[in-house]
C-alpha positions in Angstrom: 0.0 0.0 0.0 1.5 3.4 -1.0 2.8 5.3 2.0 1.8 8.7 0.6 -1.0 10.0 -1.5 1.5 12.1 -3.4 5.2 12.9 -3.5 6.7 16.1 -4.9 10.2 16.0 -6.4 11.8 19.4 -6.0 10.5 22.0 -3.5 11.7 25.2 -5.1 9.3 27.8 -6.5 6.8 25.6 -8.2 7.3 22.4 -6.1 6.8 24.3 -2.8 3.5 25.7 -4.1 2.3 22.3 -5.3 3.2 20.7 -2.0 1.3 23.4 -0.1 -1.8 23.0 -2.3 -1.9 19.2 -2.1 -1.5 19.3 1.7 -4.2 21.9 2.1 -6.5 19.6 0.1 -6.0 16.9 2.7 -3.6 14.6 1.0 -0.8 12.8 2.8 2.1 14.4 0.9 5.9 14.3 0.9 8.3 16.8 -0.5 11.8 15.7 -1.4 14.8 18.0 -2.2 18.5 17.5 -2.2 19.0 21.1 -0.9 17.7 22.9 2.2 14.5 25.1 2.1 15.0 28.4 0.3 18.4 27.3 -1.1 20.5 29.1 -3.7 21.5 26.1 -5.9 18.7 26.1 -8.4 16.4 28.7 -10.1 14.4 30.2 -7.3 16.8 32.5 -5.4 18.5 35.9 -5.8 16.3 38.1 -3.6 13.7 39.2 -6.2 11.6 37.9 -9.1 9.5 40.2 -11.4 5.7 39.8 -11.5 3.7 41.5 -14.3 0.3 41.2 -16.0 0.8 42.5 -19.5 2.6 39.4 -20.6 4.7 39.9 -23.8 5.5 36.2 -24.1 1.9 35.3 -25.0 -1.5 36.7 -24.0 -2.6 33.2 -22.8 -0.5 33.6 -19.7 -2.5 36.6 -18.5 -5.5 34.7 -16.9 -3.0 32.5 -15.1 -0.9 35.4 -13.7 -4.1 37.3 -12.7 -5.1 34.3 -10.6 -1.5 34.1 -9.2 -1.8 37.7 -8.0 -4.8 36.8 -5.9 -3.1 33.7 -4.6 0.1 35.5 -3.6 -2.1 37.9 -1.6 -3.9 34.9 0.1 -0.5 33.4 0.9 0.6 36.7 2.5 -2.5 36.7 4.6 -2.2 33.1 5.7 1.5 33.3 6.6 1.4 36.9 7.9 4.3 38.1 5.8 4.7 40.5 2.9 5.9 38.9 -0.3 4.9 41.3 -3.1 5.9 44.9 -3.7 4.0 46.9 -6.4 6.6 49.2 -7.8 5.4 49.2 -11.4 7.5 48.1 -14.4 9.1 50.1 -17.1 9.7 48.2 -20.4 11.8 49.9 -23.1 12.5 48.7 -26.6 11.9 49.2 -30.3 8.3 49.5 -31.5 8.9 46.6 -33.9 10.7 44.4 -31.3 9.3 41.5 -29.3 8.6 43.1 -25.9 6.6 46.2 -26.6 4.3 44.7 -29.3 3.7 41.7 -27.0 2.8 43.9 -24.1 0.4 45.9 -26.2 -1.2 42.7 -27.5 -1.8 41.3 -24.0 -3.0 44.7 -22.8 -5.6 45.0 -25.6 -6.8 41.4 -25.4 -7.2 41.5 -21.6 -8.0 45.2 -21.0 -5.0 45.8 -18.8 -3.7 49.2 -17.6 -0.6 50.5 -19.4 1.0 53.8 -20.2 3.0 54.7 -23.4 6.0 56.9 -23.0 8.6 58.3 -25.4 12.3 58.6 -24.5 12.0 62.2 -23.2 9.0 61.3 -21.0 10.8 58.4 -19.5 13.8 60.5 -18.4 11.5 63.3 -17.2 9.5 60.9 -15.0 12.5 58.8 -13.9 15.7 60.8 -14.0 17.8 57.7 -13.5 16.7 56.1 -16.7 17.6 56.7 -20.4 16.0 55.3 -23.5 18.3 54.7 -26.4 17.5 56.7 -29.6 14.6 55.3 -31.5 13.2 53.4 -28.6 10.1 54.1 -26.5 8.6 52.7 -23.3 5.6 51.2 -21.6 4.8 51.4 -17.9 2.7 48.8 -16.2 1.6 50.2 -12.8 0.4 46.9 -11.3 3.7 45.1 -11.8 6.4 44.8 -9.2 8.5 42.1 -7.6 8.3 39.1 -5.3 10.8 38.3 -2.6 11.8 35.0 -4.0 13.3 33.1 -1.1 10.6 34.3 1.3 8.0 33.1 -1.2 9.4 29.6 -1.2 9.7 29.5 2.5 6.1 30.7 2.9 4.8 28.0 0.7 6.8 25.4 2.6 5.6 26.7 5.9 2.0 26.6 4.5 2.6 23.0 3.4 3.9 21.8 6.7 1.2 23.7 8.6 -1.3 21.6 6.6 0.5 18.3 7.5 3.0 17.9 4.6 6.3 16.0 5.3 9.5 17.6 4.0 12.8 15.8 3.6 15.8 17.7 2.4 19.4 16.6 2.0 18.2 13.6 -0.1 19.0 13.2 -3.8 16.4 11.6 -5.9 18.2 9.0 -8.1 15.1 7.8 -10.0 11.4 6.9 -10.0 9.5 4.0 -11.4 5.8 3.1 -12.0 4.0 -0.2 -11.3 0.4 -1.3 -11.1 0.4 -0.9 -7.3 1.9 2.6 -7.2 4.8 4.8 -7.9 8.3 4.4 -6.3 10.9 7.1 -5.7 14.4 6.1 -4.9 16.8 8.5 -3.2 20.4 8.1 -1.9 18.9 7.5 1.5 15.6 5.7 1.2 12.7 4.5 -1.0 9.2 6.0 -0.9 6.0 5.0 -2.5 2.9 7.0 -3.5 -0.3 7.0 -5.5 0.7 10.1 -7.4 4.0 11.9 -8.3 4.6 15.6 -9.0 7.9 16.3 -10.8 9.1 20.0 -10.3 12.8 19.4 -10.5 13.9 22.6 -12.2 17.3 22.3 -13.9 17.3 18.5 -13.0 14.1 17.9 -15.0 16.0 16.6 -18.0 17.3 13.7 -16.0 14.1 12.8 -14.2 12.0 13.2 -17.4 14.4 11.8 -19.9 11.6 9.5 -21.3 9.6 12.6 -22.4 12.4 13.2 -25.0 12.0 17.0 -24.7 15.4 18.6 -25.4 15.6 20.9 -22.4 18.6 23.3 -22.3 19.9 24.6 -19.0 21.5 28.0 -19.1 23.8 29.6 -16.5 22.4 33.0 -15.5 24.5 35.4 -13.4 22.9 38.1 -11.3 24.8 41.2 -10.2 24.2 43.8 -7.5 25.8 47.2 -8.3 26.4 50.1 -6.0 24.0 53.0 -6.5 25.0 56.6 -6.3 21.6 58.3 -6.8 18.4 58.4 -4.7 16.5 58.2 -8.1 16.8 54.4 -7.9 15.1 53.9 -4.5 11.7 52.2 -4.5 10.3 54.7 -2.0 11.2 57.5 -4.5 9.1 55.8 -7.3 11.8 53.8 -9.1 10.1 50.9 -10.9 11.4 47.5 -11.9 12.6 47.6 -15.5 13.3 45.6 -18.6 15.1 46.7 -21.7 15.1 45.0 -25.1 18.2 46.2 -26.9 20.1 45.2 -30.0 22.7 43.5 -27.8 20.4 41.6 -25.5 17.5 41.9 -23.0 18.4 43.3 -19.6 16.4 43.8 -16.4 16.6 44.9 -12.9 14.9 46.2 -9.7 14.9 49.3 -7.7 17.2 49.7 -4.8 15.9 47.4 -2.0 18.9 47.1 0.3 20.6 50.4 0.9 23.1 51.4 -1.7 22.7 48.5 -4.2 20.6 47.4 -7.2 20.2 44.0 -8.8 20.7 44.1 -12.6 21.1 41.1 -14.9 20.8 39.9 -18.5 17.7 37.9 -19.4 19.0 36.8 -22.8 21.9 34.5 -23.6 23.6 32.4 -20.9 26.2 29.7 -21.1 24.7 26.2 -21.7 25.6 23.8 -18.9 25.6 20.0 -18.8 25.5 19.4 -15.0 23.3 21.7 -12.9 24.8 20.3 -9.7 28.3 21.5 -10.6 27.5 24.8 -12.3 30.4 27.4 -12.2 29.3 30.0 -9.7 32.3 32.3 -10.0 32.0 35.9 -11.2 32.7 36.0 -14.9 34.2 39.2 -16.4 32.5 38.8 -19.8 29.1 38.5 -18.1 29.8 41.5 -16.1 31.0 43.6 -19.1 27.7 43.0 -20.9 25.7 44.2 -17.9 28.0 47.2 -17.3 27.6 48.3 -21.0 23.8 48.3 -20.4 24.3 50.4 -17.2 26.5 52.9 -19.0 23.9 53.4 -21.8 20.7 53.3 -19.8 21.3 53.8 -16.0 23.8 56.6 -15.7 23.4 57.0 -11.9 24.4 53.4 -11.2 28.0 52.6 -10.4 29.9 49.9 -12.2 31.2 48.6 -8.8 29.8 45.1 -8.1 28.9 44.5 -4.5 27.4 41.1 -4.8 26.9 38.3 -7.3 25.1 35.0 -7.7 24.3 32.4 -10.3 20.9 30.8 -11.0 19.7 28.7 -13.9 17.1 28.8 -16.6 15.7 25.5 -17.8 14.7 26.3 -21.4 12.0 24.4 -23.3 12.5 24.5 -27.1 9.7 27.1 -27.6 10.5 28.9 -24.3 7.0 28.1 -22.9 6.3 26.0 -19.9 5.4 22.3 -19.9 2.5 21.7 -17.3 0.8 18.4 -18.0 0.3 14.8 -17.1 3.0 12.5 -18.1 2.0 10.9 -21.4 3.1 7.4 -20.3 1.5 7.4 -16.9 -1.4 9.8 -15.9 -0.5 9.4 -12.2 2.6 11.5 -12.8 2.3 15.2 -13.4 5.0 17.6 -14.5 6.0 21.3 -14.5 9.2 21.8 -16.4 11.0 24.1 -18.8 9.9 27.3 -17.2 12.4 29.1 -19.4 13.3 32.0 -17.0 9.8 33.5 -16.6 7.9 31.0 -14.4 8.3 32.0 -10.8 5.5 34.5 -10.7 3.1 31.7 -11.6 4.1 29.5 -8.7 0.8 29.4 -6.8 -1.4 28.9 -9.8 0.9 26.2 -11.3 0.8 24.5 -7.9 -3.0 24.6 -8.1 -2.9 23.2 -11.7 -0.6 20.4 -10.7 -2.7 19.5 -7.7 -5.8 19.4 -9.9 -4.1 17.1 -12.4 -2.7 14.8 -9.7 -6.0 14.5 -7.9 -8.7 14.8 -10.6 -6.7 14.1 -13.8 -7.9 17.5 -15.2 -8.1 21.2 -14.3 -10.4 24.1 -15.2 -7.4 26.4 -15.3 -6.5 27.5 -18.9 -3.2 25.6 -19.3 -4.0 23.7 -22.5 -1.4 25.8 -24.4 1.3 24.4 -22.0 0.7 20.7 -22.8 3.6 18.4 -23.6 2.2 17.2 -26.9 2.1 20.7 -28.6 3.9 21.6 -31.7 7.1 23.4 -31.2 8.7 21.3 -28.5 10.9 19.4 -31.0 10.2 16.1 -29.5 12.9 13.5 -30.2 12.3 9.9 -31.2 
């Protein structure tokens, strides 16, 4: 007889939310992770993650993120802690690029609030920002940032308060399916369950090798630069920001801790073969690219790096998530390939995974994220 109703493999951003949702629904559930809660070894760390409604990647994400907004607020209330800061988001780029047309499409389709600004208006409103010649901006007032580690810990607290078991410091070495149930093997023990939820982040490729999806894991450095202007403080109205430039896509957040700002590149990233042994040293070429962006667009930010970390993007072939039941066994559900823009959806994806695990279906609009869609480049 299976010992658990469900086991969640990986308790980072999405896994912690799935664990909490399953536990709140009364299931006997176990979360497994090789690293401690709120760790900095995967993809859900680095102080902040952006949250926005006018989704340039595809308008179909908008209903999901709107639900996630409500769920983050509910989690804040249940756990008694603040997780979301509404600073607004400034997005700058060419009118014929990817970002601005995508934002406008989502805004029009879902009737969202957005402001259009030219370069002079951007600098007049936010003196610390510059828009390169020929580029304009959009400002989304309802956007902002989430405190990423606190969000993960809040979901794990929520899960354990509802009765979930959490075992960390155990490495999952494999899983198997049989008529009587599902078995998970770790380097310490063996567990059985009726259902399995796989939210393994950069390790998804190994645990989901039978899906034959060519996931690519990219190394993504994050930098904190010293600030020399009060214009970058959140309390002075500085928004989060994202720039689509000819040389790449860059993003950042207002000054949260005194005297420093997090700024990073969203595009590019070195492909890595082993996420457990990713190089976490500061790289001069990575830093040079971000510094060139700062010089061009954020003249009041110093080029002095005061902190640095490395996270990972697990890219699907079309850069859209995979959220679905496993095609070989409907007792197994999967969230993978979040492609560097998934964290904001954590609570709603946790809900979708719980629906799929318990009922085999969900009313949430995740059909466009299925694992059988065109564009995934399935092998074999």
